[in-house]
MIGU-96336 format. One record per atom (N, C-alpha, C, O): x, y, z negated. Coordinates in steps of 0.02 Angstrom, whole numbers, padded with zeros to 5 digits, always signed. Example, Ala and Ser with C-alpha at 12.3 -4.5 7.8 and 13.67 -1.06 7.14 Angstrom:
// MIGU-96336
+00660-00284-00390
+00615-00225-00390
+00660-00165-00390
+00712-00166-00423
+00642-00112-00354
+00684-00053-00357
+00645+00002-00394
+00670+00057-00402
This chain:
// MIGU-96336
-01489-03833-01482
-01492-03764-01458
-01564-03746-01439
-01597-03783-01402
-01587-03690-01464
-01656-03668-01453
-01660-03617-01396
-01614-03578-01384
-01718-03618-01360
-01730-03572-01305
-01788-03527-01322
-01842-03550-01342
-01778-03461-01315
-01831-03412-01320
-01850-03388-01250
-01806-03368-01212
-01914-03392-01234
-01937-03367-01169
-01959-03295-01177
-02001-03279-01219
-01930-03250-01136
-01942-03178-01141
-01975-03153-01077
-01947-03162-01022
-02033-03121-01084
-02070-03097-01025
-02084-03022-01033
-02130-03003-01069
-02044-02979-01001
-02060-02907-01002
-02119-02894-00954
-02122-02923-00900
-02165-02850-00975
-02225-02840-00933
-02251-02769-00940
-02247-02738-00993
-02278-02745-00885
-02312-02679-00885
-02373-02684-00840
-02367-02689-00779
-02432-02682-00870
-02496-02682-00833
-02499-02738-00780
-02514-02725-00722
-02485-02799-00802
-02489-02856-00756
-02520-02915-00793
-02506-02926-00852
-02563-02952-00760
-02598-03008-00792
-02553-03069-00796
-02537-03100-00745
-02532-03086-00857
-02487-03144-00867
-02521-03201-00904
-02487-03246-00929
-02587-03199-00909
-02622-03250-00947
-02609-03320-00921
-02593-03365-00960
-02614-03330-00855
-02603-03396-00826
-02531-03419-00837
-02519-03477-00853
-02483-03373-00828
-02413-03389-00837
-02399-03411-00909
-02366-03462-00920
-02423-03374-00958
-02410-03389-01029
-02443-03456-01048
-02413-03496-01083
-02504-03467-01026
-02538-03530-01042
-02500-03589-01012
-02494-03642-01043
-02475-03580-00951
-02437-03634-00918
-02373-03649-00958
-02358-03707-00971
-02337-03597-00978
-02275-03606-01016
-02289-03634-01085
-02251-03675-01111
-02344-03612-01115
-02361-03633-01183
-02376-03708-01186
-02371-03739-01239
-02395-03737-01130
-02411-03809-01128
-02350-03853-01145
-02358-03911-01162
-02290-03823-01139
-02229-03862-01155
-02209-03858-01228
-02164-03893-01250
-02244-03816-01266
-02230-03811-01338
-02243-03879-01371
-02297-03908-01362
-02195-03905-01408
-02202-03970-01440
-02176-04026-01398
-02153-04077-01424
-02180-04019-01332
-02156-04071-01286
-02081-04064-01275
-02046-04114-01266
-02056-04002-01276
-01984-03988-01268
-01960-03958-01335
-01971-03898-01346
-01928-03997-01378
-01910-03973-01445
-01866-03910-01445
-01869-03870-01491
-01826-03902-01392
-01781-03844-01389
-01818-03779-01376
-01792-03724-01389
-01879-03783-01350
-01919-03725-01332
-01954-03699-01394
-02002-03730-01418
-01932-03642-01422
-01956-03621-01488
-02006-03564-01488
-02044-03557-01536
-02009-03522-01435
-02055-03465-01438
-02062-03432-01370
-02021-03440-01325
-02117-03394-01364
-02128-03350-01306
-02137-03279-01332
-02182-03267-01373
-02095-03234-01310
-02100-03164-01330
-02122-03123-01269
-02090-03125-01216
-02176-03086-01277
-02202-03042-01224
-02181-02971-01241
-02197-02946-01295
-02147-02938-01195
-02126-02868-01206
-02173-02821-01170
-02165-02808-01110
-02222-02794-01206
-02271-02748-01177
-02241-02678-01173
-02233-02644-01224
-02223-02657-01112
-02187-02594-01103
-02235-02536-01090
-02236-02507-01036
-02274-02519-01142
-02319-02461-01137
-02378-02472-01090
-02398-02425-01055
-02405-02532-01089
-02462-02547-01044
-02525-02511-01066
-02530-02485-01122
-02575-02510-01021
-02639-02478-01036
-02676-02520-01089
-02661-02579-01096
-02724-02490-01125
-02760-02527-01177
-02793-02591-01151
-02795-02641-01187
-02817-02590-01090
-02849-02650-01061
-02801-02709-01059
-02819-02765-01078
-02740-02697-01035
-02690-02751-01030
-02661-02768-01098
-02647-02826-01112
-02653-02717-01140
-02627-02730-01208
-02672-02779-01245
-02648-02822-01282
-02737-02772-01236
-02785-02816-01268
-02777-02888-01242
-02782-02936-01280
-02765-02895-01176
-02754-02961-01147
-02693-02995-01176
-02694-03054-01192
-02639-02957-01184
-02578-02986-01212
-02588-03006-01285
-02564-03058-01306
-02624-02965-01323
-02637-02980-01393
-02678-03044-01401
-02669-03081-01450
-02721-03058-01352
-02762-03118-01356
-02721-03182-01349
-02744-03236-01366
-02659-03175-01325
-02616-03233-01315
-02575-03250-01377
-02545-03303-01380
-02574-03206-01427
-02532-03215-01486
-02553-03276-01527
-02611-03295-01529
-02503-03305-01561
-02514-03363-01604
-02485-03425-01573
-02474-03429-01512
-02471-03476-01615
-02443-03540-01592
-02379-03530-01551
-02371-03558-01496
-02333-03490-01579
-02268-03481-01546
-02265-03424-01496
-02213-03413-01466
-02320-03387-01488
-02321-03330-01442
-02326-03265-01482
-02369-03259-01526
-02282-03218-01467
-02282-03154-01503
-02275-03096-01453
-02240-03102-01403
-02310-03042-01467
-02306-02983-01424
-02265-02929-01458
-02278-02910-01516
-02215-02903-01422
-02174-02847-01445
-02198-02786-01405
-02192-02785-01344
-02225-02736-01439
-02257-02680-01404
-02216-02616-01410
-02191-02599-01463
-02209-02582-01353
-02182-02514-01352
-02240-02467-01337
-02276-02476-01288
-02249-02417-01378
-02305-02370-01369
-02300-02333-01303
-02351-02318-01272
-02239-02318-01281
-02230-02284-01216
-02186-02328-01171
-02153-02374-01195
-02187-02313-01108
-02148-02352-01060
-02074-02332-01066
-02055-02276-01051
-02032-02380-01089
-01962-02365-01101
-01916-02392-01046
-01856-02380-01047
-01945-02427-00998
-01906-02450-00941
-01886-02524-00946
-01884-02553-01000
-01872-02553-00888
-01858-02625-00882
-01798-02647-00923
-01798-02700-00954
-01746-02605-00924
-01685-02623-00961
-01697-02622-01036
-01679-02669-01072
-01728-02569-01061
-01738-02560-01133
-01785-02612-01162
-01772-02638-01217
-01839-02629-01127
-01886-02678-01154
-01854-02747-01156
-01868-02786-01202
-01812-02763-01108
-01777-02828-01109
-01728-02831-01168
-01723-02883-01201
-01692-02777-01179
-01646-02775-01236
-01683-02784-01302
-01659-02817-01348
-01741-02753-01307
-01781-02758-01368
-01805-02830-01379
-01805-02855-01436
-01826-02863-01326
-01847-02933-01331
-01790-02977-01355
-01800-03021-01397
-01730-02965-01328
-01672-03005-01347
-01656-02997-01421
-01637-03046-01454
-01664-02937-01448
-01651-02925-01519
-01701-02963-01564
-01683-02985-01619
-01762-02971-01540
-01814-03005-01579
-01811-03081-01574
-01839-03116-01615
-01777-03106-01522
-01778-03178-01508
-01741-03219-01560
-01690-03198-01587
-01768-03278-01575
-01738-03323-01623
-01691-03374-01591
-01648-03402-01624
-01700-03386-01526
-01664-03439-01492
-01590-03426-01481
-01567-03369-01484
-01553-03480-01469
-01482-03474-01453
-01473-03453-01380
-01422-03423-01362
-01522-03470-01338
-01522-03451-01268
-01584-03410-01253
-01638-03424-01279
-01577-03360-01210
-01631-03315-01190
-01651-03332-01119
-01610-03327-01073
-01714-03351-01109
-01739-03366-01042
-01782-03307-01019
-01840-03301-01039
-01752-03264-00977
-01789-03206-00951
-01825-03227-00887
-01794-03254-00841
-01890-03214-00884
-01926-03222-00821
-01970-03160-00810
-01994-03130-00858
-01980-03142-00747
-02022-03084-00732
-02096-03102-00739
-02116-03160-00734
-02135-03050-00751
-02207-03060-00764
-02244-03087-00703
-02295-03121-00710
-02218-03074-00643
-02253-03098-00582
-02225-03165-00557
-02230-03180-00498
-02196-03204-00603
-02172-03271-00586
-02226-03322-00601
-02271-03311-00641
-02221-03379-00566
-02267-03434-00580
-02231-03500-00570
-02187-03506-00527
-02249-03549-00610
-02218-03615-00606
-02240-03653-00543
-02299-03652-00526
-02193-03686-00509
-02213-03728-00452
-02237-03797-00474
-02270-03833-00436
-02221-03816-00537
-02242-03881-00565
-02261-03871-00638
-02293-03822-00655
-02241-03918-00681
-02258-03913-00752
-02204-03873-00790
-02146-03872-00769
-02224-03842-00844
-02177-03806-00887
-02126-03853-00918
-02068-03837-00925
-02149-03912-00935
-02105-03962-00966
-02048-03980-00918
-01989-03981-00938
-02064-03994-00855
-02012-04012-00806
-01965-03953-00795
-01904-03963-00790
-01992-03893-00791
-01951-03833-00781
-01902-03823-00838
-01843-03810-00826
-01925-03828-00899
-01881-03817-00957
-01829-03873-00965
-01772-03859-00983
-01849-03934-00951
-01802-03990-00958
-01744-03986-00908
-01689-04012-00922
-01754-03953-00851
-01699-03947-00802
-01642-03903-00827
-01586-03911-00805
-01657-03858-00873
-01604-03815-00900
-01559-03852-00949
-01499-03839-00951
-01587-03898-00986
-01553-03926-01045
-01485-03958-01032
-01438-03944-01070
-01477-04000-00980
-01411-04031-00970
-01355-03982-00957
-01297-03996-00969
-01373-03923-00930
-01323-03873-00911
-01303-03826-00967
-01251-03793-00964
-01344-03822-01019
-01332-03774-01073
-01269-03787-01112
-01241-03741-01142
-01245-03849-01112
-01183-03867-01147
-01122-03840-01110
-01071-03826-01140
-01128-03833-01044
-01070-03818-01002
-01067-03745-00978
-01013-03719-00965
-01125-03712-00973
-01127-03644-00945
-01165-03597-00992
-01213-03616-01025
-01142-03535-00993
-01173-03485-01038
-01223-03441-01001
-01265-03407-01032
-01218-03441-00934
-01267-03403-00894
-01288-03448-00836
-01247-03470-00796
-01354-03460-00832
-01382-03504-00780
-01438-03468-00743
-01482-03438-00774
-01436-03470-00676
-01490-03441-00635
-01530-03496-00602
-01501-03542-00572
-01596-03491-00606
-01639-03544-00579
-01661-03533-00508
-01677-03581-00472
-01662-03469-00485
-01681-03455-00417
-01753-03430-00410
-01793-03433-00456
-01767-03405-00349
-01832-03377-00332
-01862-03414-00274
-01828-03430-00225
-01926-03429-00280
-01962-03465-00227
-02020-03422-00201
-02044-03377-00235
-02041-03437-00139
-02100-03405-00110
-02144-03459-00079
-02120-03512-00059
-02208-03445-00076
-02253-03493-00045
-02234-03503+00028
-02212-03457+00062
-02243-03564+00053
-02226-03579+00122
-02269-03542+00172
-02246-03520+00225
-02333-03534+00156
-02378-03500+00202
-02378-03425+00189
-02374-03402+00131
-02382-03386+00242
-02382-03313+00237
-02444-03289+00201
-02496-03321+00205
-02440-03232+00166
-02499-03205+00132
-02553-03186+00182
-02539-03165+00238
-02615-03194+00161
-02671-03177+00205
-02676-03103+00221
-02701-03083+00273
-02651-03062+00174
-02652-02989+00182
-02590-02968+00222
-02535-02974+00197
-02599-02942+00283
-02541-02922+00324
-02501-02865+00292
-02442-02855+00308
-02532-02828+00246
-02497-02773+00212
-02445-02798+00162
-02406-02759+00136
-02445-02864+00148
-02395-02893+00103
-02345-02938+00140
-02305-02973+00109
-02349-02936+00205
-02308-02981+00246
-02233-02964+00243
-02192-03009+00242
-02217-02900+00241
-02146-02879+00241
-02111-02905+00178
-02056-02931+00183
-02143-02899+00119
-02112-02922+00057
-02103-02997+00057
-02051-03022+00035
-02152-03033+00083
-02148-03106+00087
-02092-03128+00134
-02053-03173+00118
-02087-03095+00192
-02035-03113+00241
-01966-03100+00213
-01920-03140+00221
-01957-03042+00180
-01893-03026+00151
-01874-03077+00098
-01818-03103+00096
-01921-03092+00054
-01908-03140+00000
-01891-03209+00027
-01845-03241+00003
-01929-03230+00076
-01920-03297+00105
-01851-03303+00138
-01818-03355+00131
-01830-03252+00173
-01768-03255+00211
-01706-03237+00170
-01651-03262+00183
-01714-03192+00122
-01655-03166+00086
-01648-03190+00014
-01593-03197-00011
-01704-03203-00019
-01701-03218-00091
-01709-03293-00106
-01681-03318-00156
-01746-03328-00065
-01756-03400-00077
-01697-03439-00047
-01696-03455+00012
-01648-03453-00090
-01588-03488-00067
-01572-03546-00114
-01584-03541-00175
-01546-03598-00086
-01526-03657-00126
-01468-03639-00172
-01429-03594-00158
-01463-03676-00228
-01410-03663-00277
-01341-03670-00246
-01296-03632-00262
-01332-03719-00202
-01266-03730-00171
-01243-03668-00134
-01184-03651-00135
-01290-03634-00101
-01273-03573-00065
-01259-03516-00113
-01211-03478-00103
-01300-03509-00165
-01291-03455-00214
-01226-03463-00252
-01195-03414-00272
-01205-03525-00264
-01143-03537-00302
-01079-03520-00263
-01025-03519-00292
-01085-03507-00199
-01026-03486-00160
-01002-03417-00184
-00942-03404-00186
-01049-03375-00202
-01034-03308-00229
-01081-03297-00288
-01129-03259-00283
-01068-03331-00344
-01117-03334-00400
-01135-03267-00430
-01193-03257-00448
-01088-03221-00435
-01105-03156-00465
-01144-03112-00417
-01185-03071-00438
-01132-03121-00353
-01168-03082-00302
-01241-03105-00298
-01285-03065-00280
-01254-03169-00314
-01321-03195-00310
-01359-03190-00376
-01411-03222-00385
-01333-03150-00423
-01363-03147-00490
-01429-03108-00489
-01434-03054-00460
-01479-03137-00521
-01545-03105-00526
-01575-03121-00594
-01567-03177-00620
-01609-03073-00623
-01641-03084-00688
-01714-03105-00682
-01750-03106-00731
-01735-03121-00621
-01804-03145-00610
-01816-03210-00649
-01871-03223-00672
-01763-03251-00654
-01769-03318-00683
-01700-03340-00707
-01665-03376-00672
-01680-03317-00766
-01611-03328-00789
-01609-03348-00862
-01648-03323-00903
-01563-03392-00878
-01551-03416-00947
-01482-03393-00969
-01432-03408-00937
-01480-03355-01024
-01417-03325-01048
-01405-03341-01121
-01451-03335-01163
-01345-03363-01137
-01324-03372-01206
-01332-03306-01244
-01308-03254-01221
-01365-03308-01300
-01380-03246-01337
-01317-03209-01358
-01317-03148-01360
-01264-03245-01375
-01201-03211-01396
-01170-03173-01337
-01140-03120-01347
-01178-03200-01276
-01153-03165-01217
-01194-03102-01205
-01167-03048-01194
-01261-03110-01208
-01305-03053-01194
-01295-02997-01245
-01299-02938-01228
-01283-03015-01308
-01276-02964-01361
-01215-02919-01350
-01213-02863-01374
-01166-02945-01312
-01105-02906-01299
-01113-02862-01237
-01079-02810-01231
-01157-02881-01190
-01162-02845-01127
-01226-02805-01122
-01224-02744-01113
-01283-02837-01128
-01349-02805-01128
-01362-02765-01063
-01317-02751-01024
-01426-02747-01054
-01446-02705-00997
-01430-02632-01012
-01436-02610-01069
-01411-02596-00961
-01395-02525-00969
-01460-02484-00972
-01495-02477-00923
-01475-02457-01031
-01538-02422-01042
-01540-02353-01012
-01592-02320-01012
-01483-02330-00985
-01483-02265-00950
-01518-02271-00882
-01537-02221-00852
-01527-02333-00859
-01561-02343-00795
-01636-02341-00807
-01666-02390-00830
-01667-02285-00791
-01739-02277-00800
-01776-02293-00735
-01831-02320-00736
-01745-02276-00679
-01777-02286-00614
-01772-02360-00594
-01727-02396-00617
-01817-02381-00551
-01819-02451-00529
-01756-02470-00490
-01732-02431-00449
-01730-02530-00503
-01682-02560-00457
-01611-02571-00482
-01580-02526-00512
-01587-02631-00470
-01517-02651-00478
-01492-02655-00550
-01432-02649-00562
-01537-02663-00599
-01514-02676-00667
-01477-02743-00669
-01426-02750-00704
-01502-02791-00631
-01470-02857-00631
-01404-02856-00594
-01358-02893-00611
-01398-02813-00543
-01334-02805-00507
-01279-02782-00554
-01224-02809-00553
-01295-02732-00595
-01247-02706-00643
-01228-02760-00694
-01170-02767-00712
-01278-02797-00718
-01264-02849-00767
-01220-02904-00737
-01175-02929-00770
-01233-02922-00674
-01191-02971-00640
-01119-02947-00634
-01072-02987-00643
-01110-02884-00619
-01043-02853-00615
-01009-02855-00683
-00949-02871-00688
-01046-02838-00736
-01017-02838-00803
-00997-02908-00824
-00945-02917-00857
-01037-02958-00806
-01020-03027-00822
-00955-03048-00785
-00913-03083-00813
-00950-03026-00723
-00890-03042-00684
-00828-03009-00715
-00776-03042-00722
-00833-02946-00734
-00777-02911-00765
-00757-02942-00832
-00699-02940-00851
-00807-02970-00868
-00793-03002-00932
-00768-03073-00925
-00751-03106-00975
-00764-03097-00863
-00739-03165-00851
-00789-03219-00869
-00769-03276-00884
-00853-03203-00869
-00905-03252-00887
-00934-03282-00823
-00961-03246-00781
-00929-03347-00816
-00954-03381-00757
-01030-03383-00755
-01063-03385-00807
-01056-03381-00695
-01128-03390-00683
-01136-03453-00641
-01101-03462-00590
-01182-03496-00662
-01194-03557-00623
-01267-03558-00602
-01312-03547-00642
-01278-03573-00538
-01345-03574-00509
-01369-03646-00503
-01332-03690-00482
-01432-03657-00521
-01463-03723-00512
-01529-03715-00474
-01556-03660-00470
-01553-03770-00447
-01617-03769-00413
-01673-03781-00464
-01694-03838-00475
-01696-03726-00493
-01750-03729-00543
-01792-03666-00535
-01804-03629-00582
-01815-03656-00473
-01847-03593-00455
-01917-03583-00482
-01953-03631-00497
-01935-03519-00487
-02004-03498-00501
-02030-03462-00439
-01992-03431-00402
-02096-03466-00430
-02126-03432-00372
-02138-03359-00387
-02167-03341-00438
-02115-03316-00341
-02128-03244-00347
-02196-03230-00317
-02205-03232-00256
-02244-03214-00361
-02313-03204-00338
-02330-03130-00326
-02375-03115-00287
-02295-03085-00359
-02314-03014-00357
-02288-02979-00296
-02240-02941-00300
-02320-02990-00240
-02298-02959-00177
-02326-02888-00171
-02386-02878-00175
-02281-02840-00162
-02303-02771-00154
-02327-02759-00082
-02312-02798-00037
-02364-02705-00073
-02383-02685-00006
-02320-02663+00032
-02268-02649+00001
-02325-02660+00098
-02267-02639+00138
-02240-02571+00116
-02180-02562+00110
-02286-02524+00105
-02266-02457+00085
-02232-02457+00017
-02179-02426+00008
-02261-02493-00032
-02232-02496-00099
-02164-02530-00097
-02118-02509-00133
-02157-02582-00057
-02093-02617-00052
-02039-02572-00024
-01983-02571-00049
-02056-02533+00027
-02007-02487+00056
-01988-02432+00006
-01930-02412+00001
-02038-02408-00031
-02025-02356-00081
-01980-02384-00137
-01934-02349-00159
-01994-02446-00159
-01952-02477-00211
-01881-02489-00186
-01833-02481-00223
-01875-02507-00123
-01809-02517-00093
-01769-02452-00093
-01710-02451-00108
-01803-02397-00076
-01771-02331-00077
-01748-02313-00147
-01692-02290-00157
-01792-02323-00197
-01773-02308-00266
-01714-02351-00288
-01668-02327-00322
-01715-02415-00268
-01661-02460-00285
-01594-02438-00256
-01542-02442-00290
-01595-02414-00195
-01533-02391-00163
-01507-02327-00197
-01447-02317-00205
-01554-02284-00218
-01533-02223-00255
-01500-02243-00321
-01449-02214-00340
-01529-02292-00355
-01500-02317-00418
-01431-02347-00405
-01384-02336-00443
-01427-02386-00351
-01364-02419-00333
-01309-02367-00321
-01252-02377-00341
-01327-02313-00288
-01279-02259-00274
-01253-02229-00339
-01193-02215-00346
-01299-02218-00387
-01278-02190-00452
-01232-02238-00489
-01183-02218-00520
-01249-02302-00487
-01208-02353-00520
-01138-02354-00489
-01088-02357-00525
-01135-02352-00424
-01071-02354-00389
-01026-02295-00409
-00965-02302-00416
-01057-02238-00417
-01019-02178-00437
-00990-02186-00508
-00939-02155-00524
-01022-02226-00550
-01003-02230-00620
-00960-02290-00640
-00927-02289-00692
-00960-02343-00599
-00921-02402-00618
-00847-02389-00610
-00826-02348-00569
-00807-02422-00651
-00734-02411-00649
-00701-02449-00592
-00653-02424-00562
-00725-02508-00577
-00695-02549-00524
-00742-02553-00465
-00783-02599-00459
-00736-02503-00420
-00783-02498-00364
-00776-02557-00316
-00825-02578-00285
-00716-02583-00309
-00704-02639-00263
-00741-02701-00288
-00776-02735-00250
-00734-02717-00353
-00768-02775-00382
-00843-02767-00379
-00880-02816-00368
-00867-02706-00390
-00939-02693-00389
-00967-02703-00318
-01020-02732-00308
-00929-02678-00269
-00951-02684-00199
-00955-02757-00177
-00996-02775-00135
-00913-02799-00206
-00913-02870-00188
-00977-02905-00210
-00994-02959-00184
-01013-02876-00258
-01074-02907-00282
-01136-02884-00244
-01190-02912-00253
-01129-02833-00201
-01187-02806-00165
-01171-02798-00091
-01127-02760-00072
-01208-02834-00050
-01193-02834+00022
-01202-02764+00053
-01161-02743+00095
-01254-02730+00033
-01267-02664+00063
-01211-02614+00048
-01197-02570+00088
-01178-02622-00009
-01121-02578-00025
-01061-02593+00019
-01023-02548+00036
-01053-02656+00038
-00997-02674+00083
-01007-02641+00151
-00959-02620+00183
-01070-02636+00173
-01084-02600+00235
-01069-02526+00227
-01078-02487+00275
């Protein structure tokens, strides 16, 4: 079974991340390609992504910004692998790419959707304007797999997730969601309704892209607005509420 690594990106420097991941090419036979989804980035960043092409790395470009859901769907269509490994552009490896990729392999025979988890640096950021995002991530998002597996669909995140391509082709991200927030919440709900199990393992990536306090609060507001729209449109409001704590409140 082959793994395609998919990185959606918009105006963010992923050179270090791609080089780190690329180091596992040839060492892990199942790892077949890295696809970068350039979602309408500026010419400066587009040039950086193009410089990474070759030796198993390919850039899929959208001339305009089509949104997080649509660019991920487009990457999935282009992927050659049997499994799709989605990671966010602001992720970073805590160790080697080889060790990270090898941790997925034993589980791929048994599970069709695997979540690796999110990590944060132990020390607080030097910039106090990024402290709120770090504190929230450290307390709410960085959780052990054993804890996440108690409510696997509620803990679903696309920051670092491996999905069987046949499963993803049937569900996909909802491209009507243009505004930021909760695309992964909806996908987790859809997987639950389809009876597809999610299994969490301790194979985390570090979330490096900490927003300022103001930006984080603004993104949270946008996310809640999106969540409200989703809630109005889902057929099973009870099942959807079970996947999101704020909706239960």
